[in-house]
N, C-alpha and C positions, 0 to 999 in steps of 0.2 A: 504493500500500500504506500502511496505517496504521503508526504507530510500533510498536504492539503486534505486528503481523504481522512487521515487520522484525526485532524482538527475537526472536521465535520462530524466524524463518529463520536469524538469526545463531547462536542457540543450537544449532539442528540442524546447521548447517554446522560449528560448532566440534566437536560430537560426531563428525561424519563424519571430519573431519581427524584427530582423536585416534585413531579406530579405524583409520585408514589409516597411522598410525605417526608423525604429527607430534608434536613435543614440546608438552605442554599449554600452557606459557606462550606459545609462539609462536602456537599456534592461538587462544588467548584474545586476544592482541594484534591478530592479523590480522582476526579476526571483529569485534572491538570497533571497530577503525578502520573496517572496511567498514560496520558497523551505524550508527555515528555519521555517516559520510559519506552513507549512504542517508537517514537521518532528517533531517539538517540541509541536505543538498544541496550541500555544499561540502567538497572534500578538504582545503583549507587550514584551514578551521575545525576539521575532524576532527583534523588533525595537531596544531594548537595545543592543542586540548582534551586529546589524548593526552599531549602533552609536559607540560602542566600537571598531569595526573594522575600522571605519572611523577615529577615534581619533588615533588609533595605526598607521594608514597609514601615517599620515602627522606630527605626533609629534616627529618622529625620527630625531635626529641630522643630519643624512645623507641625509634627504630629501632636506636640504639646498643646496646640490650640483646641483639640477635641475635649480633653478632660476639663480644661479651664472654662470653656463656654458652657459645657454641661453643668459644671458646678455652679456657675453664676445663675443659670436657668432654674435649677432646683432651689437655690437660696432665695431667689425672687419669688418663686411659687410658695415656699414654706413661710416666707415673711408676710404673705397676704397682700402683695402688691397688685395681684390680679383684681381683688375687690376694689382697691383704690382706683385702678384703671377703669373699671365698670362704672363706679359712682361718678367719676369725672366725666366720662364720655356720655353717660346718661343725662347728666346735668346740662351738657352742651347741646344735646339733640332732643330734649324732652318735648319741645313744642312742634317737632316734625311728625307727620303722620308715620306711624311705625317707629317712633323715636327710640323706644326701648331696644328694638331690633337693630337699628342703626347704631345705638350706643354699644350694643354687644359687638358689632363689627369694629367700631372704633376702638373699643377696649382690647379686642383681639389684636388689632394692628399695633397698639401701644405695647401690649404684652409681648408681641412678636419681636419688637425692637430691643427687648432686653432678655429674651430667652432663646428663641431659635428652634424650639421643639414643638411640633404640632400637637402631639398627644398631650403635652402638658397644658396647652391652651384649651384643648377639648375637655380635659378633666376639670380644670379650674372653672371654666365658664358654664359647664353643665351644672355645677353646684351653685354658682352665684347667679347666673343670668336666667336659666330656664325657669326656676320657681318664680322669679319676679315677673317674667313675661307671661307665664300662665296665670298668675294672680291678676294680671291686668287684661285678660281676655284673649290673649294669643292662643291659637290652637296648639296642642301638643306637637303636632307634625311641624308646624311653622317654627316654633321656638327651638326645638331640637335641631331642625334643619339649619337654622341660622348659626347656631353654635358649631355644628359639625362643619358647615361650609366655611365659616370665618376662621376656623382653627388652622386651615391650610396656609394662612398668612404666616404662620410661625416658621415655615420652611422656605419662605421666599424673602420676606423682609429681613434684612441683615440685623444681627448675626444669625446665620442659618446653618444648622448642622449638615444639611444636604449639600449646600454650597461649599462647606469646608471639605466634605467627603469628595465632591467633584474636583475641587482644587488639588487635593492630594492624589487622586487617581490620574489626573491629566497634567500635573505639575504646572498648573496655572496659578497666578497670583490670587490669593484668597482676598486680599484687600480690594483688588479690581473686581472680583466677583461680588463682594459686598456692595461696592459702589453701583455696579450694574443691576443689583437687585432692588435698588431704591425706587426707580421709576416704575418698573412692572409691579412692585409691591403696592405702591400708592395707587396705581391705576386699578389694580384688582380690588383694593379696599373701597375705592370710590364706586366702582361698578357694583360691588356687593351692596353698598349702602343704597345706591339708586335702585337696585333690584328689590331690596326690602321695601322701599317706599312704594314702588310700582305694585308689588304684590299686595301690600297693605291697602292700597287705594283701589285697585281694580280686581282683586281676587279675594273678597272678604270670606268666601266659603273655604278657601285654603288657609288664609291668614288668621281669621277670627276678628274680634272687635278691635284689637290693637289700641286699647285706651292709652292715654298719656301716663307716664310713669310717676306722676305726682310731683311735688315741689322739688326743685333741685337743691344742691348744696349752697350754703351761703358763700359769697366770694372768698372770704378768708379761709374757710375750710377746704374749698375747692383748690385754692392755691397751695395749701398745706399738703394736700394729698397728691397734687400733681408735681410738686417740686422734686421729691425724691426720684420719681420716675423720669422726669426730664433730666435731672442731674446724672442718672445712670446712663441714659441714652447719649447725652452729651459727652460723658467721660469715655465711653467705649467707642461709639461711632465717630464722634468729633476727634478723639485721639488718633484713630486710624486715618481718617480723611485729612486731618491737619498735619499728618506726618510725624506726630509726637510718639506714637507707639507702632510697633509691628502688630499684626493680628494676635500673636502669642502674648505679647505684653499687654495688649488691650484686654484679652481674656482674663489675664491675671489681675489687672486693675479693676475690671468689672466684678470679678468674684470677690475681691477684697472690699470694693465699694458696697456691694450687696450685703456682705457679711457685717460690715460696720454699721450700715444703715439699719439693718434688721435688728442688730444688737442694741443700737442707740434708741430705737423706737420700742424696745421691749417685746419684739415679735419673734425672736429666736430663742428657743429653750435648748438645753443640752440634749434632751431626747430628740428634739426636732433637728438639731445640728447633726446628731449621729445618723438619723434617718437620711438626711441629705448626703452625707458622706458615703453611706452604703449604696444609695441609689446611683450616685455619681460613679462609684467604682464598678457597679454592675453594667451601666450603660457604656462606660469607657472600655471595659473588657469586651463587651459585645461588638462595639465599633472596631476595636483593635483586631478582633478575630475576622471581621468582615474585610478590613483593609488587607490583612495578610492573605486571605482567600483571593481577593481581587488581584493582588500582585502575582501570586502563583498562576492564576488564570491568564493574566496578561503575558507572562513569560511563555506559557504553553501556546497561546495564540501567535506570538511572535515567531516561535520555532516552526509552527505549522504553516505559516504564510497565509492563514485564512483571511485576516483583514485585508491584505493586499489583493487577494483573489476576489473578495467582495467588492473592493474598490474598482478593480478592473471590470467586474460585471456591471457595476453601476455606471461606469463610463461607457461601456458598450451598449447598455440598455438605453442610454441617452434619456434618463429620467428628468434631467434638468433640476434646478434648485427646488422648485415647488414640488415636483414629483417625489424627489428624495425626502424632503422635509415632511410632506404629508404622509408618506409611507412610514417614515420613522416615528412620527407622532402617533399614527394609528397603532403601530406595534407596541409602543410604550403604554398607551391607554389600555390595550387588550391585556398586556402583561399585568397592568395595575389591578385587573379584576381577580388575579390569582396570587400575586406576589406583593410583598411590602416594598416601600420606596427604595430603601438601601439595596435590596437584592436586585431590583430592576437596573439600578445604576451599575452595580457590580458586573452584571451580565452584559449589558448593552454598550456602556461607555467605552470599555477597552476594545470592543468590536468595531465601534463606529468612528472613533477618533482618526484612525488611519484612513478611513474612507472619506471623511469630510475635510480633513486638513489639506489634501492636494487640491481641493476645489476652492481654496481661499476663504473658507467660511471661518469667521471669527469664533475662536473656541470659548471666549468669555460669553458672547451672545448665545452660542450653542448650549452652554451650561445653563443659562437662564431658561431657554426653551425646554431643555431636558427636565429641569426641576419642576416647571409648571405642568408639563405633560405627566410626569411621574405623580405629582400631587393630585391630579384629577382622579387617579386610582384610589386615593384615600376616601373618595366619596362614592365609588361605584361598587355594586354587588358583584360577586358574593363576598369578596374579602373586605374592602372598605374599612381600613383599620380605625380611622377617625370615628366612623359610625359605631364600631364595636366599643370604642373607648367611651363614647357618649352613652351607649346602652348600659355598659357595666357600671359607669359612674352614677347614672340616673337611678338604676335599681328600682324601676317602676314597672310592674307587670302589665299595667294598663297601656303602656306604650311599646308595642312590638317592634322588632328590628325593621320590619318592612316599612313602618310609618316613618322611621328615621331616614331610611334610604329615600323615600318619597319626598320628605322635607328637604333633603340635601340635593335632590335632582336639579332644581333650578340653579343652584350655585355651581354645580358641575358644568352646566351649560354656559353659565357666565364665565367660568374659567376657560372653557374652550374658545369662547369669543375673544377673551383677552389674549389667549395664546395665538390665535390667528392674527390679531392686530400686531403683536410683537414680531411675528414672523414676517408680516407685510412691511412693518416699519421698525427695523432694527434699532434706530436711534432712541427708541423708548428705553432700551436697555443700555445702549452704549453711549448715549448722548452726554453723560456726565464724565466719561472717561477721556482724559486728554489724548489727543492724537488719533481719535477714532471717528 
């Protein structure tokens, strides 16, 4: 067999193992080891190459950005800053039709700018925003749909764990990826807010009565609750964009800032801090394992010549820019129905980068497109991890899983519309980057 055929066989075997229920990183590593063994003819050489790939994956200085931003996100969540974000956003939008829903979207956007984890946003605002919306006449379907839909902002608005993962996989600047995520993130948040208002106005059967959320916070209290959030955002993102910190240093400063703020406000207890540290360790270990698997998979693909073969096929098929991008987005969305976000990126990004790079496609822009397409999968059945997080956090037998998927469906369509806009108008993502 040729190396190309071995690569195809390894890719097919990996897909079969995943469909049979094996964890994606384990399937990647097994098939990568088997593929390199078959190509090179030596299990010892395959083992040494896999070990080298694993070492290279986590020895980089920039891998430190993962645990630091995860730690900051969990500290922010434990300290209750999500409730502050909701109260501030609700006060700002309470006079708008569907204002509580718009407030939930705004709070998710604020929370995203200091956490970067979608599932954290889904869990926090299911507890905070859903009961409040239902108390004011929103249907269960609409209220949980808003929270599930808005939670995806956590993986797009910087700092974003998926953008960090993409940057590590493709060796692109994480700072540039963060800057590129601002425009699309704000666009998506605005489109979500407009979507909530339109549904509340023109689809009362779907949305419910959507009464106003009552009196807002007094100006002084609103400022007191908003100041710590604004300070953290300014410290982390302002430090990166202003050139004061590298992304790793910004993650460290953000984690320290969240810790000091939480302690000073009396919101962090020792048991809570221990819980944060344990959760940070678990997430970091999981991400570390994913990155090692991705690196071994990338090495196997390089040895097989599969990406180059796919690139030649794409060139001969003359798909063009739109044909290639629409096919890619379609595959990502379909995979989103059965796999989690990180797994999709691990499988497709190493395969696609050698295909799109010779076409002159901006890899920073391609990363934003990839993340948005991947995030649509968080809302689509049967996997839809954000929907499952909302369901498990809500713990209400009167709200079945199907109702949450139905409530999230309009937001998945809005995300698709935003994605097509960003593909059609790349400056939405790259406009803030110098020289692009």
